[in-house]
N, C-alpha and C positions, 0 to 999 in steps of 0.2 A: 468429522468434516476438516479439511485442511485449513490452514491459516496462511495469510499473505502479508506483504508489505508493499505498498505503492508509493514511489518517490514522486515528488513534483517540487518545483521551485515556487514559493508564494508569489512571486511577481509574474509568474507564467500562469499558473493555475492553483489557486488557494483552496484551502478547505471550506472557507465560506462561500466560494463560488460554487463548489459541489453542493453544499447545503442548499444554496439558492435554487438548484435544479429539482429539489424536492424528491418526491418517492419515484419518479421516473429516472432519476440519476443521469449519467452521462457516459458517453463513450470515454475510454482511457486510451486517447489516441497518441500517435506520434512515436511509438515504440519501434525502434529499428535494430533491435538486438535479438538473435535467434533464441537465446536461453530465456529471455524475458517473455518473448512471444510464445515459446513453448510452455512457460509457466501459465500463461494465460489460457491456453488450449486446454490445460489440465483442470481448470476451475470449474466448479459446479454452482449452481444457483443457491444463494444463501450463504455461502461461504464468506468469512469475515476478513478483513485486512486492516492493517494500520495505514493512516494517510501520514506520510513522513515528508517533512520539508529537508531537502538537500541544499547544499551550498549555502543559502540563506536561512538561518534559523537552525538548521540541523537538529531537529526534534520530532518526535512523534506526536502528532497534533490531534488525531481523532481516529474513529472507527467507521470503516466502510464495509458495504455488503455488495457481493456481486450480484446484479439484477438482470443481466443478460449475457448468455454464453458467448464464447469467442466467435467473431464474425469478421468479415473484411473490414479493415481500418478505413473509415471514409476520407481520411487525409493521405491515404497511400496511393501511389501510381501503379502499385504491383499488388495483386490480390494475395501474394505470399505474406504480406503483413496483415495480422489479425490483432484484434483487441476485444476486451469485455466491457460491458458497462457497469458502472459502479454507482452506488448511491451513499449519501452520508448517513451514518446511523447515530452518532453522538460525538461531540467534541470531548476531549479528555479533560478532566477537572485540572490535572496537572500534566504540562508537557514533560516528556521524557528525552533528554537531550542525548546526543551521540557521546558526548564525553562521559556521562553517567553510564551509558551502555557499555562503552569500551573499558571502564574501570570496574564493571560488575562481573565477578568470576562466574556467575550464573549465565552470563550472556556472551562469554568470551568466544563461542563457536558459532554465533549467529552470523547469517550470511551478510548482514549489515557490516559487521567487523572485518569478515574474512574476505569478502568480494564487494566492497563498497561501491563499485561502479554499477552494479546490477540494479536495473530500475524497477524491475517487478521480480519479488523473491518470496521463496517460502520461509514461514516462521513455524517453529515447532510448538507443540502444545505447552510444554514447559517455558519456553521463551514467551509466549503469548501471556500465559497466566502471570508470569513475574513482571511483565511490563505493564499489564493492567494493574497489578498490586501496587507498583512504583507510581503509576499515574492516578491512584486513588479512584480507579474505575471499577464499578460493580455492575455487570450486565443485568 
């Protein structure tokens, strides 16, 4: 199964807010980038992702799971824009910062490093495993 990274700003939508939604999860709304939207269209139920704080915090905060396939974004005026629903799986025991990621040779090709503006992005299995190790996270 594919792995993903979802970016948010903690003052807009925090990991704690997603956790509060419980098992039902929440729509990952407001994405208005075709590449990010297309990534969400590729997602399958049960796929995991990292919840990442951009701008403020700049760190991987937790693990999320896709709980509803791509559908029209309820905040969009145009049905072209789609989103998935995600739910919180677990906070990371240790947050992994963007600075750490950029300095780690095993993560130098990560989309987060080479295309930092993309708000929903793929993560390779090797990158996933390495960040989980850095975060002291065991599934």
